[in-house]
N, C-alpha and C positions, 0 to 999 in steps of 0.2 A: 324638080326640087321645090319644096314649099317655100313661101315667103319667109316664114320663121327660120327655117334652116338656112336660107340664103342670107338673112341678116346675121345669124350666128356665125356663119362662115366668113362673112365680111369682117365682123368684129375680130375673129381669130386672125385673119390676115393682117388687120391693122396692128394687132398686138405683136404678132411675129415680126412685122416690119419695124415696129418701134424697138424691139429687142436688137435688131441690126443697127438701127440708128444709134442706140445707146452704146453698142460695141464700138462703133466708129468714134463716138465722142470720147469714150474711155481711152481708145488708142491715141487720140489727139493729145490727151493728158499724159498718158504713159506709153510712149512709142514701143517700149520693150515688153509690154504686157503680153501674156499668153492667153489666147481666147479658147474657151472650151465649148459649151453649148448654150443656146439662147432660144428656148421654145416659148410659144404661147401656152398659157395654162389657164385653168378656170379663174376668171376674174382678173387676169393680167398677163404678165410675162416676167422672165428673168434672164440673166446672162451670168455665166460663171467665168471668173478670170483668175489667173495667177498674176499678182501685182507686186511691184517693188516695195510697197509699204501698205500698212493698214489704212483703210478709208475712214474719214470722219463724216459726220452729218453735213458739215460745210462742203465737203467734196460733192455731195449729191446736188447741191445748188449749182456748183460749177458745171457738172455733167449735164444738168437740166438745161442750162443756158446754151451749152454747146449743141445739145439736141435740137433746141429751138432754132439755132442758126442753121443747122443742117436741113431741117424741115423747110425753112424759108428758101433754100436754094433749089427746090423743085428737082431733086435728083431722081433719075429713073432707076427702078429696080430691074436689072437685066438678068434673065435666066440664061446660063451658058452651059452647054454640055461639053465636058472635057474628058480626055483620056486619064487613066490612072497616073501615067507618067507626068502629064501636064499638071494634074492636081498636086502630085508630090512636089513638083518644082515650085508651084504657087505657095505651098504651105511648108516649105523646107525649114523655116524658122519657127513653126508653130507645132510643137510636139503633140498637143492634144488633137489637133486636126489630122496629123499623120496617123495617130492611133485610130481615130474614127474612120479614116480612109481605109485602113487595113481591115476594118470590120465590115465594110460594104461587100456583099457577096459578089463573087465573080459573075460577070455577065450582066450585072445591074448597071444601069446608066449612072454615071457620076455627074452631078450638076453642082454648079456654084451660082451664087447670086452676088451681083455687084451693084453698089450704089456709090458713085463718086470715088472716094479714096479707100473704100472698104469692100473687100471681097470675102465671102464666107462659103464654106462647104455646107450646102444646104439643099434639101429637097423642095423647099417652098411649101405652099405658095405665098406670094406677097402681093401687096397692092402695086399698081402700075408705077407710081412715083410718090415721093414724099409730099406732093401736092395734096394727096388724099389723106394725109395725116394732119391733125389739128394740134397746134402748139398750145392751145388753151384747154385741151381735153385729155392730157396725160399727166401723171405724177409719179415720180420715183418715191417708193414707200420706205424701204429699209435695206439694211446691209446684214447679211448673215454669212455663216460659214457653211460649206457644203463639200463633202468628200467627192473626189472625182469618181464618176460613175456610181455614186452612192455606196461605195465600199470603204468602210472605216480603216482598212489597211492602206488605202491610197492617200494621196496628197490632199490636204485641206485647201480648198479654193475660196475665193471671195465671191459671194453671190449677191447681186443687186436685183431687188424686186421692184417692179413697177406695175402700173395699170394704165389702161388707155380706153377711151370711149369715142363714139362718133360725134359727141357734142358735150359742152361743158356742164349742161344740166345733169346728164347721167353721171358724169364724174363727181359732181357735188353730192348727188344722192348716194353714190358708193362710198365717198369719204365720210359721209354722215353715218352710214352703216358701219364702217370700220370703227368710228368713234364709239358707237353703241356697243360693238363687240368688245372694245377695249374696256369700257365701263363694266361689262358683264364678265370679264375674265375671272374665272373661278380662283385663280392663284392670287390675284389682287384682292378679291372679295374675301377669300379665306384669311388673309392677313388683316384686312381692315375690320372684319367682323370677329376676329379671334376664334376661328373655327378649326384650323389645322395648320401644320407646318411640315416642311421637309428639310432634312439636315444632311447635306452632301457629305459632311465630314464624318457622320455616323453611319452612312450607307445610303447611296442614291436610290431613289425610287421606293423609299419606305416611308409610310405616312404616320405622322404623330397627330392623334386626334386630341384637340383641346376640349375642356369641359363643355363649351357651347356646341362645338361640332359633334362631340360624342353624344350630346343630348338629342340632336337631330337624327344622328345615325340610329340611336336606340329607338326613336319614334318610328323610323322607317322599318327597322327590324321587328319591332313588336307588332306592327300592323301586318307585316309580311307573315310572321308566324301565326297570328290569329286567323288570317285568311286562309292559310294553308290547312290548318286544322279544320276549318269550316268546309274546305273543298276535298276532304278525304285523304289528306297527306299525313304521314307520320314523320317526326323529326329524328334524325340520326346525328351522331357525332363521330368523327373518324380521326385517326392520328395525322400528324403533320409530316411524318417521315415513313418510309417503307423500304424494305430490302430490295435489292436489285432484281430478285426473282419476279417481284410484282410488276416492275416496269419492263422487264424483258418479255413477260407473258402478255402484257397489254400492248406491247409494240412501241411504247414511248422511247425506250432506249434506242430503238432502231430508227425511228422517224423523227424524234423530237429532242434528242439528246443535247443539241446545241442551245436549246432554250431552257435547259434544266441547270440547276446549280450542281456543282461537282459533288461527287460522293463523299460521304463521311464514313471512315472505316471504324467499325466497332465490332467486337467479338468475332474478328476475322471475317467480317461480312461488310459489304458496301450498302449503306443506307442513302437514300435520296430524299430531299425535301419534295413534297408532292407538287407537281405542276397541274394536276387534275384531281378531282374527287372520285371520278367514276370507278377506278379499280377497287377502291375501298368499299363502295356501295355493293359492288359485285361480291366481295368477300362476305359481306353480311348476308347477301342472297344465298350464297353457297353454304351458309352455316347450318341450314336445315333443308330437308327435301321438300320441294314444292309441288302442290297439286294445282290443277286448273281452278279449284275452289279458293286457293290462296291469292290468285291473281285477279285484278291488277295489284301489284305492289307499287305504291307511290311513296318514295322516300325523298325527303328534302333536307338540305343542310346549308347553313351559312358557313361554308368551309373556306378557310384561308389557304391560298395556294401561293407558290413562289415560282416565278419564271425569270430567267436571265434575259431581260430586254436590253438591247444595246443602249449605251449611254446616250447616244444622239437621238434615240427614239423616245426617251423619257419626257413626259410632259405633264407636270402637276399631278392631278388625280386621274387624268385621262389615260395615261400610260405609266404604270408603276411596276415594281418587281414583286411586291407582296400585296395581294388583294383578296377580298372575300367574295367568292362567287355565290350568288343566290341559286344554288344548284338543286336540281332534282332529277331523279332517274325513275322511269316507269318501266316495269317489267310486265308485259301484257301477252295474252294469247293472240293469235292472228285475228280471231273473230271479235276481239275487243278493240282492235286498232282504230277503226274509224271513229267510234264513239269517244275514245280516249283523246284522240287528236282534236276533235271538235271541242271537248271540254278544256283541254290545255289552252287552245287558242282563245276560247271565251274567257278563261281565267286571266290570260295575259292581257287581253284588252281591258278587262275590269280593273286590273292593277294599274295599267298605264293611265286610264281615265281617272282613277282615284287621285293620281298625282298631278292631274291637270293637263295631260296630253290628249288632245282630241284628233289632231291631224296625223293619221297613221296609215302607212303604206306597207304592203307585204311584198316580199321577194321570195319566190320558190326556186331553189337550186336543184337541178336534176342530175341524172347519172353521168359521171364523167367517163372519158375513154377508158381509164384504168380504174377498176372498182372490184370490190368483193361482194359476194352474195348473188343468189340466183336472180335472173332478169325478172321473173314473175314477182319476186318480193319487192324489187325496185318499183315495178309498175304499180303494185298494190299500194305501197307506201306513198308514192308520188300522187296517186289518185286520191288517197286519204287526205293529204295536205291540201290539194286543190279543192276538194269537197268542203273541208273545214273553212278555208278562206272565203269561198263563195257563199257558204251558209251564213257567215258573219257579215256578208256584204262589203268586204274589204276590196279596195282596188289593189291589183297586184301585177307584177311583172314576172316573167319566167326567165331565169338564168340557165339557159340550156347548157348542160355539161358542167355547171358550176358547183355541183354538190361535192362533198368530201368523198374520198374513195370508199368509205364505209356506209354511206347512206344519204338520201336526200334531206333537205331541210327547208324550214321557213325562217326568214329573218323579218322582224318587224322594225321599221324605221319611223321615228316620230319627227315632226317639225316643231322647233321651239318657238318662243315668242317673237323672234326676229327672222324666222323662216329657214333656219339651218336644220339640216337633216342629221339625225343621230341614230345609229343602229343600237337597239336595246335588246328586245326579246329574241330568243332563238329556240326553235323546236327542231331537234336533229335525230333522225333515225340512225341506228347503228346495227349493221349486220355483221360487224367484225368482232367486237368484244364477246358477245355470246358464244361465238365459235372458238375464240382463243381460250376462253376460260371454261369451255364445255358446259355452259349453263343448260339446265333442263327443267322441265316440269312434267308431271304425269297428267296426260289429257284424259278426257272422258272415256276413251277407248282403252285406257290402261297402258298406253304406249308413251315412253319418254320422248319429248319433243323440245325443240329450242324455243324459248320465249323471244318475242321482239323486245328490243331495248330502245327506249326513247330518252335522249338527253334533253334537258329543258332548263333554260334560264329566263326568268321573267324580266329582271332588271339588268342583267349582264354581270356586273360586279357592283358591290356597294360603293366602292370608291369612285368609279367612273359615273355611276348613276347620281351620286351626290354632286359631282362636278357638273353634270348636265342640269340637274335641278337648280343648282346655285346660279348657273348662267341663265337658265330659263326665267327664273324669278328675279334676276339681278340682285340676289341676296334678300329680297323682301318675301320671305316664305309666307304661305298662308298660315293663319292662326294655328291650325292643327299641327303644323310642322315647325313653327317658330321656336327657337331654343328658349326664348324669353317672351312670353305673351304680353305681360303687363309690367311697365315701369312706373312706380309711384313716386311722384315729385311733390314734397311739401313746399309751400311757398315761404316757409321760415322754420327755424329750428324748434319753435314752440309747438309745431304740428308734427314733430317727429314721432311722438307716441301714437298719434292717430294713423300715421303712415305705417308704422310697425304693426298696429292692430289690423289694418287692411291687408297687409302682406300675409299675416297669419290666416285671415279669413279666406283669401284667395287660394292659398296653398291647401287649406283644408278642403276647399271645393275642387281640388285636383288641378288647379291652374298654376302655371309657371310665372311667378311674380317676384319682384324684388323692389325694395324701397331704397331710393338714393338718399342716403343720409350724410353725404359728403359736404365739405365746406364750400363747394362751388355755388355760384349764383344760380337762381332758379332758371333763368333763361338758358344758361349754359347746360344745365341738367336736361332741359327739354331738347336742346339742340343735340346733345349726346345721344339721347334716346332715339331721336330721328335718324342720326347718323348710323346707329346700330340697327336701324330698320325694324324696331320693335312695333308690333301692331297697335298697341294701346298704351298711351301715356296718361296716367291718372294724376290729376293735379288737385291737391287738397289744401284748403285753408280754413278760415273761420266759418264760413257758411256751410262748407261740407262737413266739418266736424260737428257743428251745432245740429245739423239735420241728419247726421249719419248718412251722408250722401257722397257721391263722387262726381267730379267733372272730368270728362274724357276727351282727350285729343287723339283722334284716329290717325293712323298712318295715312298720309295723303293730305292732311290739313284740316279736315272737318272737326269741329268741336261741339260737344253737347254737355251742357251744365246741369247739375242737380239731378243726376240719375240715382234711383234706388239701387243699393248695392246688389240685391238679389236679381233685380231686373237686368243689371249689367252682366252678372255671372251667367244668367240664362241666355243672354244674347251671345256671349262668347261660346257657350256650350253648343248652341245651335249652329254657329259658324263652324265649330270643330266637327260636329256630327255630320254636317253637309260637306265637309272638306272644301269650304268655300274660301275664295280670296276676297280680301278687303277691296 
């Protein structure tokens, strides 16, 4: 075992042991509490409880102190093998443990771990004793609700999250990271910067785009459309609903019905809000007979789809019920496949780089145990994906057997400004839908054959991508994406006319500018512009008006006085053209 793996495993054991210590502390506070599960997870640990009352933040302080007292007692973690009957007797008053015991397969060894006054049904492993845990290197983070076994039909339990490290320095670094994550939370920034809102009372998981957010969205979509036209795609628009026949044929009603909205009955037929765009693009393909000369067909759509996500899974823009996919479908001949995949991947990387993402890793998912399509098609498609990834010089991992039943795929994951990984682009083969819809093209030999179908999303969805962008830049969009590029602040009301003149000049130059003509003091206006993360604050007074100049305070604090107006416009235009960040 490598040193790195050894260190990781040690940390996992520390965190798992901390979860048991926390459970012991909670039982000291609430002797009648029911204990559920308490695993180590990435970056920490948690434990689920049924408690006699709701916890408060102050309770976490009490539990923390009890944990420190337990750690100081140098309690040994003892692994004990027991019979099922012995375990049932041990946990006769713990209903969740009895349920977990029932789930252990016959013939598997049943183990418990004991430290002092606490015994848990557990596979382990753990550290040898609490002596290996540091009281200055852990922290309880928050309280949340969690359904037993993750099933919304089950009881809601109280989950306590915590983290632990081998030393206080690593703990401090992680807490600083969490603080940065909180500052970048897109839900918080969306409200502070007046970009979007969500209204539970009007429908959960449905996004309301405010003017400033809509402006950024429009900039993203305009760039997306322009680049697609440059890369040989055509735009299509498709309906938001379709008859049940469409979803029966596609297989969605058979495999995906639980994630679809219920049907609407009209004209003695059931209609469904679309969860996917692909069947609609297929209908367009089938509208006319296709020859090999017509292929490849590259059709793209910013199509809004609707999926019934569970309420507990909804999360700001990252998980919603109505969202717009930057969708495209390619219908290609077998001999076009390699070149098309290479081009799709190149295009994906270009788009991600344009938005400021440079650290990109690929994941190739291959044929699962249950699949449709001939093995030779799977082999050829998978080879095409690998060839494309290697040609672009991307690092990649193979997810053996991780593909969808209908074809292999590439997922591209980016790392944001603070090192978090986000899955964005997907390139997915589909051997299923061409068969289900009996798609054909006439080949060079005059014989009708099945085209290959490729699903492709560069950004994933506009909503989620916007959320990722917002967190990546912490709301400080580069000038080309900023909803407002220039805020003009006159030093007094006698310079309002000059401020309005500048606003008109900037807008005529194609820039997004506004003059703050409010009654607020100048310093407050400058502070507001900074809080709204506007790239350029133009301050104008007597000297600027007299010389037809501007003084500019750049986001970040730099200030340049007495700039020629055209020179300033040219500077911004270059930043926009280069898609550069300040």
